[in-house]
PAMARPA-546055 format. One record per atom (N, C-alpha, C): residue number from 0; x, y negated, z negated. Coordinates in steps of 0.02 Angstrom, whole numbers, plus 50000, padded with zeros to 5 digits. Example, Ala and Ser with C-alpha at 12.3 -4.5 7.8 and 13.67 -1.06 7.14 Angstrom:
2
n:xx:yy:zz
0:50660:50284:49610
0:50615:50225:49610
0:50660:50165:49610
1:50642:50112:49646
1:50684:50053:49643
1:50645:49998:49606
***
This chain:
222
n:xx:yy:zz
0:49480:49893:51010
0:49494:49836:50965
0:49547:49790:50997
1:49541:49726:50982
1:49591:49680:51007
1:49654:49684:50964
2:49708:49659:50992
2:49771:49655:50954
2:49761:49617:50888
3:49724:49562:50892
3:49713:49520:50833
3:49673:49556:50780
4:49623:49595:50802
4:49582:49632:50754
4:49623:49685:50717
5:49667:49718:50753
5:49710:49768:50721
5:49757:49734:50672
6:49791:49682:50693
6:49841:49650:50650
6:49810:49619:50588
7:49747:49601:50591
7:49713:49573:50532
7:49705:49624:50477
8:49717:49688:50493
8:49712:49742:50443
8:49780:49769:50423
9:49833:49739:50447
9:49901:49766:50437
9:49935:49731:50379
10:49962:49771:50332
10:50010:49745:50283
10:50079:49751:50316
11:50105:49695:50339
11:50169:49694:50376
11:50224:49708:50325
12:50259:49764:50333
12:50296:49796:50279
12:50371:49799:50291
13:50408:49784:50238
13:50481:49793:50239
13:50502:49812:50168
14:50515:49878:50159
14:50532:49904:50093
14:50600:49938:50090
15:50639:49933:50143
15:50705:49963:50144
15:50751:49929:50093
16:50792:49967:50058
16:50834:49937:50006
16:50886:49889:50033
17:50905:49897:50096
17:50957:49854:50124
17:50930:49788:50152
18:50865:49776:50145
18:50835:49714:50171
18:50865:49653:50135
19:50883:49603:50174
19:50909:49540:50147
19:50854:49488:50144
20:50868:49431:50111
20:50819:49378:50111
20:50804:49354:50181
21:50854:49352:50224
21:50843:49331:50293
21:50794:49378:50328
22:50799:49443:50314
22:50751:49491:50341
22:50681:49477:50315
23:50676:49464:50251
23:50610:49451:50221
23:50581:49386:50248
24:50622:49334:50256
24:50598:49271:50283
24:50571:49281:50354
25:50606:49321:50393
25:50583:49335:50461
25:50517:49373:50459
26:50510:49420:50412
26:50448:49457:50404
26:50391:49408:50389
27:50403:49361:50344
27:50353:49311:50327
27:50332:49271:50390
28:50381:49250:50428
28:50366:49210:50488
28:50325:49250:50538
29:50343:49313:50548
29:50305:49357:50593
29:50234:49365:50570
30:50225:49376:50504
30:50158:49386:50477
30:50115:49324:50487
31:50144:49266:50476
31:50107:49204:50486
31:50089:49195:50559
32:50136:49207:50603
32:50124:49197:50674
32:50071:49245:50701
33:50069:49306:50673
33:50024:49357:50699
33:49962:49369:50656
34:49955:49331:50603
34:49895:49333:50561
34:49881:49403:50534
35:49933:49434:50504
35:49923:49499:50472
35:49886:49490:50405
36:49866:49546:50376
36:49829:49542:50312
36:49874:49519:50255
37:49937:49540:50256
37:49984:49522:50204
37:50055:49540:50227
38:50104:49522:50186
38:50169:49554:50191
38:50175:49601:50131
39:50211:49656:50140
39:50223:49703:50084
39:50298:49712:50076
40:50324:49692:50018
40:50396:49690:50006
40:50412:49716:49937
41:50476:49729:49925
41:50498:49751:49859
41:50493:49694:49808
42:50487:49712:49743
42:50474:49661:49692
42:50526:49606:49685
43:50589:49623:49700
43:50641:49574:49691
43:50636:49512:49735
44:50597:49517:49788
44:50589:49460:49834
44:50521:49425:49826
45:50480:49447:49780
45:50411:49421:49776
45:50411:49346:49762
46:50446:49324:49711
46:50443:49253:49693
46:50467:49209:49752
47:50522:49229:49782
47:50550:49189:49836
47:50503:49187:49896
48:50474:49245:49912
48:50427:49248:49969
48:50364:49208:49955
49:50339:49213:49893
49:50278:49176:49875
49:50291:49100:49880
50:50349:49078:49858
50:50366:49007:49863
50:50373:48986:49936
51:50404:49029:49976
51:50414:49013:50047
51:50347:49009:50084
52:50302:49057:50069
52:50238:49059:50103
52:50189:49007:50078
53:50196:48987:50015
53:50156:48933:49986
53:50081:48942:49998
54:50057:49003:49987
54:49986:49016:49992
54:49960:49029:50062
55:50004:49028:50112
55:49982:49038:50181
55:49970:49111:50198
56:49997:49157:50158
56:49992:49229:50172
56:49997:49267:50105
57:49954:49316:50092
57:49960:49354:50030
57:50025:49395:50028
58:50055:49397:49970
58:50114:49439:49958
58:50092:49502:49922
59:50109:49559:49950
59:50096:49623:49920
59:50163:49653:49898
60:50164:49686:49841
60:50225:49720:49819
60:50209:49788:49791
61:50261:49825:49770
61:50253:49894:49749
61:50274:49903:49677
62:50243:49952:49643
62:50256:49966:49573
62:50266:50041:49565
63:50316:50060:49525
63:50331:50131:49516
63:50353:50163:49581
64:50383:50125:49624
64:50397:50145:49693
64:50469:50170:49700
65:50481:50224:49739
65:50432:50263:49777
65:50409:50328:49743
66:50436:50344:49683
66:50424:50410:49654
66:50363:50414:49608
67:50345:50358:49579
67:50288:50358:49533
67:50303:50388:49465
68:50366:50403:49451
68:50384:50442:49392
68:50407:50400:49333
69:50404:50334:49337
69:50418:50293:49278
69:50359:50295:49231
70:50370:50276:49167
70:50315:50280:49119
70:50265:50224:49130
71:50207:50231:49099
71:50153:50183:49109
71:50172:50113:49088
72:50205:50107:49031
72:50224:50040:49006
72:50268:50004:49056
73:50313:50041:49088
73:50357:50011:49138
73:50318:49988:49199
74:50271:50029:49221
74:50230:50010:49279
74:50187:49949:49263
75:50160:49947:49202
75:50119:49889:49182
75:50161:49826:49181
76:50222:49830:49154
76:50267:49773:49153
76:50284:49750:49224
77:50299:49798:49267
77:50313:49781:49337
77:50255:49745:49369
78:50195:49770:49357
78:50135:49741:49388
78:50123:49670:49362
79:50127:49661:49296
79:50117:49594:49267
79:50169:49545:49294
80:50232:49567:49297
80:50285:49523:49322
80:50274:49505:49395
81:50252:49554:49434
81:50239:49541:49505
81:50186:49487:49514
82:50132:49492:49476
82:50078:49443:49480
82:50103:49375:49457
83:50141:49373:49402
83:50169:49310:49378
83:50214:49278:49430
84:50248:49319:49470
84:50293:49294:49521
84:50258:49274:49586
85:50192:49288:49590
85:50154:49266:49648
85:50123:49320:49691
86:50128:49383:49670
86:50097:49436:49710
86:50021:49432:49705
87:49989:49439:49762
87:49916:49441:49764
87:49890:49512:49768
88:49935:49559:49786
88:49916:49630:49792
88:49973:49673:49766
89:49955:49727:49733
89:50004:49774:49704
89:49987:49844:49727
90:50036:49878:49755
90:50029:49948:49776
90:50068:49992:49728
91:50034:50028:49684
91:50066:50070:49633
91:50069:50142:49657
92:50118:50179:49632
92:50122:50251:49645
92:50100:50288:49582
93:50054:50336:49591
93:50032:50375:49534
93:50089:50421:49509
94:50080:50447:49448
94:50124:50500:49423
94:50102:50565:49457
95:50137:50583:49509
95:50116:50640:49550
95:50121:50705:49511
96:50174:50712:49471
96:50181:50773:49431
96:50124:50781:49382
97:50102:50726:49352
97:50046:50730:49305
97:49983:50753:49339
98:49971:50727:49399
98:49912:50750:49437
98:49916:50824:49451
99:49973:50846:49474
99:49981:50917:49492
99:49977:50963:49431
100:49992:50936:49372
100:49987:50975:49311
100:49916:50974:49282
101:49871:50939:49316
101:49802:50937:49293
101:49789:50886:49239
102:49835:50839:49228
102:49828:50788:49176
102:49787:50729:49202
103:49725:50743:49216
103:49683:50694:49250
103:49668:50633:49207
104:49659:50643:49142
104:49646:50586:49098
104:49705:50537:49099
105:49765:50565:49097
105:49825:50522:49099
105:49828:50482:49164
106:49816:50515:49220
106:49820:50481:49285
106:49768:50426:49288
107:49707:50441:49267
107:49653:50391:49269
107:49670:50332:49223
108:49693:50347:49163
108:49708:50293:49115
108:49767:50250:49138
109:49816:50280:49171
109:49872:50240:49196
109:49849:50192:49251
110:49809:50217:49297
110:49783:50173:49350
110:49742:50116:49319
111:49700:50133:49270
111:49658:50082:49238
111:49700:50030:49202
112:49755:50052:49170
112:49799:50006:49135
112:49832:49957:49183
113:49851:49981:49241
113:49883:49937:49290
113:49831:49890:49321
114:49771:49915:49332
114:49718:49871:49357
114:49704:49816:49306
115:49703:49832:49243
115:49694:49781:49192
115:49751:49730:49194
116:49811:49754:49206
116:49870:49710:49208
116:49867:49661:49266
117:49840:49683:49323
117:49838:49638:49382
117:49775:49596:49383
118:49725:49613:49343
118:49665:49572:49338
118:49628:49568:49404
119:49616:49507:49428
119:49577:49499:49489
119:49618:49507:49553
120:49682:49523:49546
120:49723:49538:49605
120:49706:49608:49631
121:49725:49621:49693
121:49708:49685:49725
121:49756:49739:49703
122:49728:49796:49681
122:49769:49854:49664
122:49756:49911:49714
123:49810:49933:49746
123:49806:49991:49791
123:49845:50048:49757
124:49817:50108:49760
124:49845:50165:49725
124:49873:50215:49776
125:49939:50223:49776
125:49972:50269:49822
125:49973:50338:49790
126:49945:50387:49825
126:49938:50455:49797
126:49985:50506:49828
127:50021:50487:49880
127:50070:50530:49914
127:50038:50596:49936
128:49993:50591:49984
128:49953:50648:50006
128:49994:50707:50031
129:50053:50694:50058
129:50094:50749:50085
129:50116:50798:50031
130:50112:50778:49967
130:50132:50821:49912
130:50073:50854:49876
131:50012:50842:49900
131:49953:50864:49865
131:49915:50918:49903
132:49881:50961:49865
132:49836:51009:49894
132:49770:50975:49911
133:49728:51009:49948
133:49662:50982:49964
133:49623:50965:49901
134:49623:51010:49852
134:49586:50998:49790
134:49615:50938:49753
135:49681:50932:49752
135:49713:50875:49718
135:49695:50810:49751
136:49690:50810:49817
136:49670:50749:49853
136:49599:50730:49834
137:49554:50778:49832
137:49485:50764:49813
137:49481:50739:49741
138:49520:50769:49697
138:49520:50749:49627
138:49546:50678:49619
139:49601:50661:49653
139:49630:50595:49643
139:49586:50540:49673
140:49548:50555:49725
140:49499:50507:49750
140:49451:50486:49695
141:49427:50536:49658
141:49381:50522:49604
141:49414:50482:49548
142:49476:50499:49531
142:49511:50463:49478
142:49523:50390:49496
143:49543:50378:49558
143:49556:50309:49581
143:49492:50267:49575
144:49437:50296:49597
144:49373:50259:49593
144:49352:50248:49521
145:49358:50298:49479
145:49338:50292:49409
145:49380:50239:49373
146:49443:50232:49392
146:49488:50185:49359
146:49479:50113:49381
147:49438:50103:49433
147:49423:50035:49454
147:49471:50004:49503
148:49513:50044:49536
148:49560:50017:49585
148:49523:49993:49647
149:49556:49951:49684
149:49525:49921:49743
149:49534:49964:49806
150:49590:49999:49810
150:49607:50040:49868
150:49637:50106:49845
151:49628:50158:49886
151:49669:50218:49883
151:49712:50218:49945
152:49776:50236:49937
152:49825:50231:49991
152:49860:50298:49998
153:49873:50318:50060
153:49898:50385:50073
153:49969:50397:50048
154:50016:50351:50063
154:50086:50370:50063
154:50132:50311:50048
155:50192:50329:50023
155:50245:50279:50015
155:50283:50268:50080
156:50285:50318:50123
156:50328:50317:50181
156:50398:50341:50167
157:50410:50362:50104
157:50477:50384:50084
157:50479:50457:50064
158:50424:50493:50072
158:50422:50564:50054
158:50423:50607:50116
159:50392:50665:50114
159:50398:50714:50168
159:50348:50704:50225
160:50303:50656:50217
160:50255:50643:50270
160:50216:50579:50256
161:50180:50556:50307
161:50141:50495:50300
161:50067:50508:50308
162:50032:50457:50330
162:49959:50462:50338
162:49941:50511:50393
163:49886:50547:50382
163:49858:50590:50434
163:49785:50572:50444
164:49759:50588:50502
164:49689:50574:50516
164:49644:50614:50468
165:49665:50675:50454
165:49625:50719:50410
165:49619:50689:50340
166:49674:50659:50316
166:49671:50630:50249
166:49627:50569:50246
167:49626:50529:50298
167:49581:50471:50299
167:49508:50493:50301
168:49494:50545:50338
168:49426:50573:50339
168:49407:50597:50270
169:49453:50632:50236
169:49440:50657:50169
169:49428:50599:50121
170:49471:50548:50124
170:49462:50490:50080
170:49394:50458:50090
171:49375:50448:50153
171:49311:50416:50166
171:49253:50456:50136
172:49256:50521:50144
172:49204:50564:50117
172:49203:50562:50040
173:49261:50563:50010
173:49264:50570:49937
173:49254:50504:49900
174:49280:50449:49927
174:49270:50385:49891
174:49201:50356:49906
175:49172:50374:49962
175:49103:50356:49979
175:49088:50282:49966
176:49134:50239:49988
176:49123:50168:49983
176:49139:50136:49917
177:49162:50176:49869
177:49176:50149:49802
177:49242:50111:49798
178:49287:50124:49844
178:49348:50084:49850
178:49367:50085:49924
179:49414:50043:49942
179:49437:50040:50010
179:49495:50089:50022
180:49516:50094:50085
180:49564:50146:50105
180:49621:50114:50143
181:49682:50134:50126
181:49741:50111:50163
181:49780:50171:50188
182:49793:50172:50253
182:49835:50223:50285
182:49905:50194:50292
183:49956:50231:50270
183:50024:50206:50274
183:50072:50264:50286
184:50126:50248:50322
184:50178:50298:50334
184:50168:50333:50400
185:50216:50326:50445
185:50215:50364:50507
185:50167:50340:50561
186:50144:50278:50556
186:50100:50251:50607
186:50143:50225:50664
187:50137:50256:50723
187:50186:50245:50775
187:50157:50219:50842
188:50092:50211:50847
188:50063:50190:50911
188:49999:50151:50901
189:49979:50115:50953
189:49915:50079:50950
189:49858:50129:50941
190:49864:50186:50975
190:49811:50237:50969
190:49805:50261:50897
191:49861:50270:50863
191:49859:50288:50792
191:49821:50236:50752
192:49839:50174:50762
192:49807:50120:50723
192:49732:50117:50735
193:49712:50121:50798
193:49641:50117:50814
193:49603:50176:50785
194:49634:50235:50787
194:49599:50294:50761
194:49594:50292:50686
195:49647:50271:50651
195:49643:50266:50579
195:49588:50218:50558
196:49583:50162:50593
196:49530:50113:50577
196:49461:50142:50591
197:49454:50176:50647
197:49390:50206:50664
197:49368:50258:50614
198:49417:50294:50585
198:49402:50346:50536
198:49386:50319:50466
199:49401:50254:50455
199:49383:50225:50391
199:49437:50186:50355
200:49496:50179:50384
200:49549:50141:50351
200:49535:50066:50356
201:49535:50034:50298
201:49525:49962:50295
201:49590:49924:50304
202:49645:49956:50285
202:49712:49927:50293
202:49759:49979:50323
203:49812:49953:50355
203:49866:49994:50381
203:49931:49967:50353
204:49973:50012:50327
204:50039:49992:50303
204:50091:50015:50354
205:50123:49967:50387
205:50171:49985:50438
205:50219:49927:50450
206:50280:49944:50469
206:50329:49893:50487
206:50330:49879:50561
207:50295:49919:50600
207:50304:49918:50673
207:50244:49893:50713
208:50190:49873:50679
208:50130:49855:50716
208:50141:49798:50766
209:50177:49746:50745
209:50188:49689:50789
209:50228:49711:50850
210:50279:49751:50839
210:50320:49775:50895
210:50278:49819:50942
211:50239:49864:50914
211:50198:49909:50954
211:50147:49871:50996
212:50118:49820:50965
212:50065:49782:50999
212:50091:49725:51042
213:50157:49718:51042
213:50187:49666:51083
213:50217:49611:51041
214:50284:49608:51038
214:50319:49559:50998
214:50371:49592:50955
215:50422:49554:50937
215:50476:49582:50896
215:50454:49587:50823
216:50485:49633:50787
216:50468:49643:50717
216:50531:49651:50675
217:50530:49622:50615
217:50586:49629:50568
217:50581:49694:50529
218:50525:49729:50533
218:50515:49789:50494
218:50569:49841:50507
219:50584:49880:50455
219:50640:49927:50459
219:50617:49997:50438
220:50562:50019:50466
220:50539:50087:50453
220:50493:50090:50393
221:50435:50122:50402
221:50388:50133:50346
221:50333:50179:50371
***
């Protein structure tokens, strides 16, 4: 794959709490210059970034991040506010404890409620694969698809592990084309990026793609 083909699938990401507006502005400029799929930033900067970008680049933000343990009403409010502020894509974190407790109806209904809140905007569902068993991963693939989300996403990048090749293979098998796939967390080389895409990842969440592929990056770990 060419550098440009890889970057067109990258959500250029900066989610560190210490990020300043100057860091976010630089991220926006890098994304524009390198034609990434989007920028992915914390909610507090969405309005300012959307105004700065003025439609030239989609703004992606996060909901219930990074733990997924806030209640559904709070996540719905976050999602609605993000869209009102200019977000074109929302990456939500599921209630991981509810999934592990077997509360599948709750997990499905929460995803569906947030999808309803974002409407025609893109919803990606972070399931934090490093905390799940094989069966839980298979189950959550089905729940994400049933709830009508646009993407299933591996990781926040803030837990005990990130994307693995095995998880992307599992996602591809289980979602069977019913939603798209995003690999995020721990992507450290061009070889990683190319393999994740070959295995079925439609998007990559990383702060380091531009640097890895040649060029400076404002990203601060993801």
